[in-house]
C-alpha atoms as an extended CHARMM CRD file, in Angstrom:
* protein
*
       151  EXT
         1         1  MET       CA             29.6650000000      -13.7950000000       -4.2190000000  PROA      1               0.0000000000
         2         2  THR       CA             29.7660000000      -14.4370000000       -7.9740000000  PROA      2               0.0000000000
         3         3  GLU       CA             29.7360000000      -11.6010000000      -10.2490000000  PROA      3               0.0000000000
         4         4  SER       CA             27.5350000000      -11.4960000000      -13.3930000000  PROA      4               0.0000000000
         5         5  LEU       CA             30.0650000000      -10.9860000000      -16.2860000000  PROA      5               0.0000000000
         6         6  ASP       CA             29.0880000000      -10.3730000000      -19.8130000000  PROA      6               0.0000000000
         7         7  ALA       CA             31.3960000000      -10.9170000000      -23.1640000000  PROA      7               0.0000000000
         8         8  THR       CA             32.9830000000       -7.3290000000      -22.6150000000  PROA      8               0.0000000000
         9         9  ASP       CA             33.7010000000       -8.0590000000      -18.9340000000  PROA      9               0.0000000000
        10        10  TRP       CA             35.5420000000      -11.1870000000      -20.0710000000  PROA      10              0.0000000000
        11        11  ALA       CA             37.2300000000       -9.7260000000      -23.0060000000  PROA      11              0.0000000000
        12        12  ILE       CA             38.6990000000       -7.1660000000      -20.5720000000  PROA      12              0.0000000000
        13        13  LEU       CA             39.8200000000       -9.8350000000      -18.2960000000  PROA      13              0.0000000000
        14        14  THR       CA             41.4610000000      -11.8030000000      -20.9410000000  PROA      14              0.0000000000
        15        15  GLU       CA             43.7000000000       -8.9150000000      -22.0440000000  PROA      15              0.0000000000
        16        16  VAL       CA             44.5830000000       -7.5910000000      -18.6940000000  PROA      16              0.0000000000
        17        17  GLN       CA             45.4040000000      -11.0030000000      -17.5340000000  PROA      17              0.0000000000
        18        18  GLN       CA             47.9650000000      -11.2440000000      -20.5480000000  PROA      18              0.0000000000
        19        19  ASP       CA             49.3290000000       -7.7380000000      -20.0660000000  PROA      19              0.0000000000
        20        20  GLY       CA             48.5060000000       -6.0580000000      -16.8000000000  PROA      20              0.0000000000
        21        21  ARG       CA             50.2520000000       -2.8580000000      -17.8910000000  PROA      21              0.0000000000
        22        22  ILE       CA             48.2680000000       -2.3770000000      -20.9920000000  PROA      22              0.0000000000
        23        23  ALA       CA             47.1200000000        1.2520000000      -21.5050000000  PROA      23              0.0000000000
        24        24  PHE       CA             43.3070000000        1.9090000000      -21.2090000000  PROA      24              0.0000000000
        25        25  THR       CA             43.2010000000        3.4120000000      -24.7180000000  PROA      25              0.0000000000
        26        26  GLU       CA             44.6820000000        0.1320000000      -26.2180000000  PROA      26              0.0000000000
        27        27  LEU       CA             42.4240000000       -1.9720000000      -23.8770000000  PROA      27              0.0000000000
        28        28  ALA       CA             39.5550000000        0.0930000000      -25.1440000000  PROA      28              0.0000000000
        29        29  ARG       CA             40.6770000000       -0.6560000000      -28.7560000000  PROA      29              0.0000000000
        30        30  ARG       CA             40.9630000000       -4.3560000000      -28.3400000000  PROA      30              0.0000000000
        31        31  VAL       CA             37.4480000000       -4.6880000000      -26.6500000000  PROA      31              0.0000000000
        32        32  ASN       CA             35.7330000000       -2.3330000000      -28.8940000000  PROA      32              0.0000000000
        33        33  LEU       CA             34.5540000000        0.3440000000      -26.3220000000  PROA      33              0.0000000000
        34        34  SER       CA             35.6290000000        3.8600000000      -25.6220000000  PROA      34              0.0000000000
        35        35  ALA       CA             38.6250000000        4.6320000000      -23.3660000000  PROA      35              0.0000000000
        36        36  SER       CA             36.3360000000        6.1680000000      -20.7290000000  PROA      36              0.0000000000
        37        37  ALA       CA             33.8630000000        3.0030000000      -20.8630000000  PROA      37              0.0000000000
        38        38  THR       CA             36.7030000000        0.7120000000      -20.4380000000  PROA      38              0.0000000000
        39        39  THR       CA             38.0820000000        2.6220000000      -17.6100000000  PROA      39              0.0000000000
        40        40  GLU       CA             34.7370000000        2.5660000000      -15.7980000000  PROA      40              0.0000000000
        41        41  ARG       CA             34.5650000000       -1.4220000000      -16.6030000000  PROA      41              0.0000000000
        42        42  VAL       CA             38.0190000000       -1.9390000000      -15.1910000000  PROA      42              0.0000000000
        43        43  ARG       CA             37.3780000000        0.1590000000      -12.0210000000  PROA      43              0.0000000000
        44        44  ARG       CA             34.1060000000       -1.7060000000      -11.5380000000  PROA      44              0.0000000000
        45        45  LEU       CA             35.8600000000       -4.9780000000      -11.7430000000  PROA      45              0.0000000000
        46        46  GLU       CA             38.3300000000       -3.9490000000       -9.4330000000  PROA      46              0.0000000000
        47        47  ALA       CA             35.7340000000       -2.7270000000       -6.8710000000  PROA      47              0.0000000000
        48        48  ALA       CA             34.0130000000       -5.9640000000       -7.2650000000  PROA      48              0.0000000000
        49        49  GLN       CA             37.1880000000       -7.5900000000       -6.2280000000  PROA      49              0.0000000000
        50        50  VAL       CA             37.1480000000       -9.5650000000       -9.4810000000  PROA      50              0.0000000000
        51        51  ILE       CA             40.4910000000       -8.3680000000      -10.4090000000  PROA      51              0.0000000000
        52        52  THR       CA             42.3980000000       -8.6190000000       -7.3320000000  PROA      52              0.0000000000
        53        53  GLY       CA             45.8020000000       -7.2800000000       -8.4270000000  PROA      53              0.0000000000
        54        54  TYR       CA             48.4250000000       -6.7740000000      -10.8920000000  PROA      54              0.0000000000
        55        55  ARG       CA             51.5570000000       -8.6760000000      -10.8120000000  PROA      55              0.0000000000
        56        56  ALA       CA             54.7900000000       -9.0950000000      -13.0660000000  PROA      56              0.0000000000
        57        57  GLU       CA             55.9220000000      -12.4550000000      -14.0450000000  PROA      57              0.0000000000
        58        58  VAL       CA             59.4300000000      -13.0920000000      -12.9720000000  PROA      58              0.0000000000
        59        59  ASP       CA             61.8270000000      -15.6540000000      -14.3990000000  PROA      59              0.0000000000
        60        60  LEU       CA             62.9800000000      -18.0040000000      -11.4650000000  PROA      60              0.0000000000
        61        61  GLU       CA             66.2830000000      -19.1360000000      -13.1340000000  PROA      61              0.0000000000
        62        62  ARG       CA             67.2520000000      -15.6700000000      -13.7990000000  PROA      62              0.0000000000
        63        63  THR       CA             66.7090000000      -14.8380000000      -10.0700000000  PROA      63              0.0000000000
        64        64  GLY       CA             68.8820000000      -17.5720000000       -8.8720000000  PROA      64              0.0000000000
        65        65  HSD       CA             65.8820000000      -19.7360000000       -8.0510000000  PROA      65              0.0000000000
        66        66  ALA       CA             66.8100000000      -22.8970000000      -10.3870000000  PROA      66              0.0000000000
        67        67  VAL       CA             64.8730000000      -25.5380000000       -8.6880000000  PROA      67              0.0000000000
        68        68  LEU       CA             60.9870000000      -25.5490000000       -8.7730000000  PROA      68              0.0000000000
        69        69  ALA       CA             59.1660000000      -27.8980000000       -6.7940000000  PROA      69              0.0000000000
        70        70  VAL       CA             55.8630000000      -29.2250000000       -5.8250000000  PROA      70              0.0000000000
        71        71  ILE       CA             55.7240000000      -30.5970000000       -2.0330000000  PROA      71              0.0000000000
        72        72  ARG       CA             52.6270000000      -32.2640000000       -0.9520000000  PROA      72              0.0000000000
        73        73  LEU       CA             52.0590000000      -32.1760000000        3.0030000000  PROA      73              0.0000000000
        74        74  LYS       CA             49.9990000000      -34.7870000000        5.0720000000  PROA      74              0.0000000000
        75        75  TYR       CA             49.1840000000      -32.8150000000        7.9050000000  PROA      75              0.0000000000
        76        76  PRO       CA             47.6650000000      -35.0210000000       10.6570000000  PROA      76              0.0000000000
        77        77  GLY       CA             46.8460000000      -32.1680000000       13.1390000000  PROA      77              0.0000000000
        78        78  THR       CA             44.1250000000      -29.6140000000       13.6680000000  PROA      78              0.0000000000
        79        79  ARG       CA             46.3220000000      -26.6290000000       14.7800000000  PROA      79              0.0000000000
        80        80  HSD       CA             47.2610000000      -25.1010000000       11.5310000000  PROA      80              0.0000000000
        81        81  GLU       CA             48.4970000000      -21.6390000000       12.9080000000  PROA      81              0.0000000000
        82        82  PRO       CA             52.1820000000      -22.9530000000       13.3600000000  PROA      82              0.0000000000
        83        83  LEU       CA             52.1490000000      -24.0700000000        9.6500000000  PROA      83              0.0000000000
        84        84  ARG       CA             50.5840000000      -20.8700000000        8.5590000000  PROA      84              0.0000000000
        85        85  ARG       CA             53.2560000000      -18.8890000000       10.3850000000  PROA      85              0.0000000000
        86        86  LEU       CA             56.0090000000      -20.8350000000        8.4900000000  PROA      86              0.0000000000
        87        87  ILE       CA             54.6340000000      -20.4090000000        4.9950000000  PROA      87              0.0000000000
        88        88  GLY       CA             54.3400000000      -16.8000000000        5.7330000000  PROA      88              0.0000000000
        89        89  GLU       CA             58.1130000000      -16.7350000000        6.9760000000  PROA      89              0.0000000000
        90        90  ARG       CA             59.5440000000      -18.5000000000        4.1270000000  PROA      90              0.0000000000
        91        91  PRO       CA             59.4670000000      -16.5170000000        0.6660000000  PROA      91              0.0000000000
        92        92  GLU       CA             60.5610000000      -19.4280000000       -1.3970000000  PROA      92              0.0000000000
        93        93  ILE       CA             57.0540000000      -20.7800000000       -0.8700000000  PROA      93              0.0000000000
        94        94  LEU       CA             55.0890000000      -19.1960000000       -3.8300000000  PROA      94              0.0000000000
        95        95  GLU       CA             51.8710000000      -20.8490000000       -3.7230000000  PROA      95              0.0000000000
        96        96  CYS       CA             50.0880000000      -23.0270000000       -0.9870000000  PROA      96              0.0000000000
        97        97  LEU       CA             46.9020000000      -24.8590000000       -1.4390000000  PROA      97              0.0000000000
        98        98  ARG       CA             44.7120000000      -26.6150000000        1.1850000000  PROA      98              0.0000000000
        99        99  THR       CA             43.3550000000      -29.5840000000       -0.5160000000  PROA      99              0.0000000000
       100       100  THR       CA             40.9780000000      -32.7680000000        0.0260000000  PROA      100             0.0000000000
       101       101  GLY       CA             42.4190000000      -36.2180000000       -0.3650000000  PROA      101             0.0000000000
       102       102  ASP       CA             45.3770000000      -37.6280000000        1.0360000000  PROA      102             0.0000000000
       103       103  ASP       CA             47.2470000000      -34.5490000000        0.9580000000  PROA      103             0.0000000000
       104       104  CYS       CA             46.3320000000      -31.4690000000        3.0460000000  PROA      104             0.0000000000
       105       105  TYR       CA             48.3120000000      -29.1330000000        1.4900000000  PROA      105             0.0000000000
       106       106  VAL       CA             50.1320000000      -28.5650000000       -1.9130000000  PROA      106             0.0000000000
       107       107  LEU       CA             52.9650000000      -26.1290000000       -1.9140000000  PROA      107             0.0000000000
       108       108  LYS       CA             54.9800000000      -24.7190000000       -5.1320000000  PROA      108             0.0000000000
       109       109  VAL       CA             58.2070000000      -23.7260000000       -4.0140000000  PROA      109             0.0000000000
       110       110  ALA       CA             61.3100000000      -21.8730000000       -5.7050000000  PROA      110             0.0000000000
       111       111  ALA       CA             64.6370000000      -22.9740000000       -4.2410000000  PROA      111             0.0000000000
       112       112  THR       CA             68.2700000000      -21.7060000000       -4.8790000000  PROA      112             0.0000000000
       113       113  SER       CA             69.7990000000      -25.0720000000       -4.8570000000  PROA      113             0.0000000000
       114       114  MET       CA             68.9130000000      -28.8040000000       -3.7110000000  PROA      114             0.0000000000
       115       115  SER       CA             70.3590000000      -28.2270000000       -0.4780000000  PROA      115             0.0000000000
       116       116  HSD       CA             68.0960000000      -25.3320000000        0.0180000000  PROA      116             0.0000000000
       117       117  LEU       CA             65.2460000000      -27.4110000000       -1.2130000000  PROA      117             0.0000000000
       118       118  GLU       CA             66.1460000000      -29.9590000000        1.2720000000  PROA      118             0.0000000000
       119       119  GLU       CA             66.2580000000      -27.5130000000        4.0040000000  PROA      119             0.0000000000
       120       120  LEU       CA             62.6690000000      -26.4490000000        3.2530000000  PROA      120             0.0000000000
       121       121  VAL       CA             61.4720000000      -30.0320000000        3.2240000000  PROA      121             0.0000000000
       122       122  ASP       CA             62.8900000000      -30.7080000000        6.5130000000  PROA      122             0.0000000000
       123       123  ALA       CA             61.3590000000      -27.6120000000        7.9160000000  PROA      123             0.0000000000
       124       124  LEU       CA             57.8500000000      -28.8940000000        6.5170000000  PROA      124             0.0000000000
       125       125  ALA       CA             58.4250000000      -32.3540000000        7.7280000000  PROA      125             0.0000000000
       126       126  GLN       CA             57.8080000000      -31.2710000000       11.4290000000  PROA      126             0.0000000000
       127       127  PHE       CA             54.1560000000      -30.7930000000       10.3250000000  PROA      127             0.0000000000
       128       128  GLY       CA             53.6730000000      -34.2130000000        8.8400000000  PROA      128             0.0000000000
       129       129  SER       CA             54.8390000000      -36.3320000000        5.9550000000  PROA      129             0.0000000000
       130       130  THR       CA             56.1160000000      -34.8490000000        2.7180000000  PROA      130             0.0000000000
       131       131  THR       CA             56.1190000000      -36.0450000000       -1.0930000000  PROA      131             0.0000000000
       132       132  THR       CA             58.2440000000      -33.4840000000       -3.2140000000  PROA      132             0.0000000000
       133       133  ASN       CA             58.3620000000      -33.4650000000       -7.1110000000  PROA      133             0.0000000000
       134       134  LEU       CA             61.0390000000      -31.7380000000       -9.1360000000  PROA      134             0.0000000000
       135       135  VAL       CA             59.4310000000      -29.6940000000      -12.0110000000  PROA      135             0.0000000000
       136       136  LEU       CA             61.1580000000      -30.3070000000      -15.3220000000  PROA      136             0.0000000000
       137       137  SER       CA             59.4340000000      -27.7490000000      -17.2590000000  PROA      137             0.0000000000
       138       138  ARG       CA             56.1030000000      -25.7970000000      -17.5780000000  PROA      138             0.0000000000
       139       139  MET       CA             53.9330000000      -27.2450000000      -20.1130000000  PROA      139             0.0000000000
       140       140  LEU       CA             51.5050000000      -24.6470000000      -19.5360000000  PROA      140             0.0000000000
       141       141  PRO       CA             52.3430000000      -21.2710000000      -17.6630000000  PROA      141             0.0000000000
       142       142  LEU       CA             49.8940000000      -20.0580000000      -14.9550000000  PROA      142             0.0000000000
       143       143  ARG       CA             46.8240000000      -18.6630000000      -16.8260000000  PROA      143             0.0000000000
       144       144  GLY       CA             43.5670000000      -17.0440000000      -15.2040000000  PROA      144             0.0000000000
       145       145  PRO       CA             40.1470000000      -18.0000000000      -15.9800000000  PROA      145             0.0000000000
       146       146  GLN       CA             38.4650000000      -17.5620000000      -19.2670000000  PROA      146             0.0000000000
       147       147  ALA       CA             35.0050000000      -16.9310000000      -20.3470000000  PROA      147             0.0000000000
       148       148  PRO       CA             32.7350000000      -20.2750000000      -20.0580000000  PROA      148             0.0000000000
       149       149  ARG       CA             32.4750000000      -21.9070000000      -23.3000000000  PROA      149             0.0000000000
       150       150  GLY       CA             29.4080000000      -21.0940000000      -25.1000000000  PROA      150             0.0000000000
       151       151  ARG       CA             29.1470000000      -17.2190000000      -24.0240000000  PROA      151             0.0000000000
């Protein structure tokens, strides 16, 4: 269900997406509310599952995962549970999207080496044909939704 968000909710979401560890007092200052009103709004956004969690951004290269790739998978079968199981068992798969079009799945993966990536591609190939693209750089880091224009 879609939540009705006002300009203050969007301001809170923008700030929290930029810094999930921001203190409520600082957040309140930035969105021009009292600390208690801000805390109440954040709790409401969490209860409504608009805010679903808080995460740290990790530098992949500094953790030994120097190879970032996108793997597209054409999965001709209708039994998706074995693939879901493999995805759950492989921590190097950072994100998996089920899509329309020629490819059924798009996976974002972080491998420690080219041989590690090759081994992962081979594991995925049992489910269908794969196309792998190496990421050269991130032109735009992951960002969350922003208030619709005109609000």
